[in-house]
N, C-alpha and C positions, 0 to 999 in steps of 0.2 A: 510398456509405457515409455521407458527412456528412448527406445528406438524411434518412437513417434516424435519425440522432442528433437532428436538429431535430424530426422528427415525434415521436420518443419524448419529448423535452422538452415539446413542446406537449401531448401526452397526459398526461404527469405533472402539468403545471401545471393542466390542466383537471380532473384527477381529485383531486389532493391539495391544490391551491392552491400559491401561490408559495412560502410559507415551508416547507411540507412538502417541496416539491421541492428547495429550497435545502438543507434539513437532510439529505435523502437524498444529494445530490451531495457535500456536505461530509463526510458520514459515509463515503461510498465513498472519497473522497480520503484521509480519515484512516486508514482500514483499509489502503490501499495504502502510505501513509507508514510506518505501524507495521510492516507486513510487510518493507519495505526496511530499517528499523532493526533488526528482528529478524534478518534475514539478515546485516547488517553485524556485529552483535554475535556471531552464530554463527561468522562467518568470522574475527573477531578472536580468539575463544576457541580455535578450532581452530588458528589460526596460532601462538598462544602455546603451546598444548599441543605442537605439533610442533617448535617452536623449542626449548622446554625439553628435549624428548626428544632432539633432535639434540645439544644441548650436553652432556647427560649421557653420551652414547656417545663423544664426542670426548675 
């Protein structure tokens, strides 16, 4: 599997150039980070919702 990643990076650098490849990699990492943050925010909102709902019933 790692050899495929290396080959993919070589092909991307050959096709788009170094800076284009770097932008693509950083963009992909940025999207993953934002997805994790969105998931954490959703979990926090759901936790708060259920916490408030449980306090009202008690």
